[in-house]
N, C-alpha and C positions, 0 to 999 in steps of 0.2 A: 071566405073570400075577402071580406073587409080587412081581415088581418094582413092578407097579402098586399092589398092596395096601400095600407098604412106603412108597411115595410118598404114598398117602392117609393112612397113619398118621403119618408124619413131618410132613406139611404141616398137618394139622388143618383146622379150619373157617376159611374165609377170607371168609365173608360177614358182613354187618353183623348186629348183634343185632336180633331181631324184637320190636317194642314192641306187644304184643297190646292193651294198654289203649287206645292211641291209635287203632288200627285199628277196635276195637269201636265207638267213638263214630261214626266215619265210616260204618260199615256200618249201624248203627241209623238214622242220619239218612237215608241213601239208601234203606233198606228202607221207612221210613215214607213218604217221598215216592213211592216205587214203589207202595205200597198206595193212596195218595191218588189216583194216576193210574189204577191198575189196576182199582179197583172200579167207577168210572163207565164205564170202557172195557168191562168185562165186561157191564155192564147194557145198553149200546148194542148189543154183539155179540149178546147173548141176544135182544134185541128185534128187531133188523134182520136178523140172519143166522142165526136159530134156534140160537144158541150156538156157532157156529164160523165164523171168518173165515179164508179161505185167501189167502195172500200169495205171489206169485211175484216174487223179486228178480231184476232184470236189470242186468247190468253192461254199459253201453253204451260203455265206453272210459275208465273211471276209473282212479285210482291205487290203488284198493283200500282206501283209508282208510275210506270209507263202508261198504264191505262188512264190514270188521272190526267196526264198530259195530253193523251189522245182525245179524251172527252172534252178537254178544255178547248180543242179546236172548234167545237160546236157552240161554245158560249157566245154571248152577244159581242164581246170584244173581238175575238178572232173570226167568228162567223164564216167558217170555211165554205159553207154552202153557197155564198155569193160568188165564189170562184168556180162553181160547178162540181165540187167534190161533196159527196154525201155517203153516209155510212148505211150499209144494208144489213139485214138480219140473216140473210141466207147466202151461203157461198155460191149458190146457183145464179145469183144476180151480180156477183162481184167481178171486178176487173183486177183488183189488187187485194192481196192478203197482207195485213199488217200483223206480224206474229211477235208477241212479247214473251220474255222470260226464257229460262232454260227449259227445254222440253222434258217434262217429267215422264216417267215410264207409263203412268196412267193416262197421259194425254197423247202419247205417241200414235195410237190407233186413230183417235179422234182427229188429230192434225192431218194424218194421211188421208182420212176420209174427206175432210174439208178440202184438202188440196185436190183430190180427185173429183170432187163435186164442182169445183170452180171451172167454168168453161174456158177453153183456149181462145185467144192468147191470154195468159195470166201472168202477173208479176207477183213475186213474193218479196216482202221487205222485212228483214229482221230488225226490230226496234229495240234499242237499248243494248247495254254491254252484255247482259246475260244471254240475250238472243244471239248476239254476235259470236261469243266465244264460250258460253256456259257460265261466265262470271265466276263467282267463288264456289259454285256448286260443281262445275266441271262435269265429267262423266263418272257416274257411280251406279250403285245398284238401284238408286231411285231416280236418276237423271240421265237422259241421253245427251245432255250438254247443249251445244249450239243447235239452232234450227237447221243449219246446213247439214247436220248429221242425219236428219230425218227426211227433209225435202229440199229440192234445189232452191237457192236463194239468189235473187237478182240484184238486191241492194241491201246495204247495212246502214242504219242510222245509229251512230254511237251516242253514248251519254247515259248517265245514271241518275235520273231519267232524262231523256232529251226534251228540251223545251218545245212548246208548240211551233215557235219560229224555226227551230232546228228540224222539226218534223216536216215543215213545209219546204225547207231548203233541200231535205233529202228526197222528197217527192219530185221537186223540180229537177234535181240532179238525175234522178232515175229517168225522167222523161227526156232530158237532154241527151242521156246516154243511149236511149233506145231509138 
């Protein structure tokens, strides 16, 4: 244990200097854009869903890039719950299904069951390029391709992966269209 402490003291700090001034500008710009998207999103949710929109994220065979961006919506910076959006563990409690990735043959039945378990009215959003068109995987012996090949899709959010702000724009677009 003492050997480790000695190593830490003799090595010192090996990371780069942190430029707080440069970061503050980026965070303020992102926060402003976040509020510009979040306020109308909150209004739609209050009007259409009595203040709370429940989302169930379904990974149908993706590389997890889209899931990382979806999970970023819950971090302290984006904090999507302040706008009335929360993620649920059961499709029985969901209003929206966010489906990522090309639908693998192994996930086809699970996706169908999840869709059937979601109460009506329900919206399905295909998140990412793979969910939209099958991506580089397409339709093969192992992949059904796009989510729309398995279940009906109401909206598509493009990107590889789409950023959290793009995800919020897609949800706002879906609510404006419906």
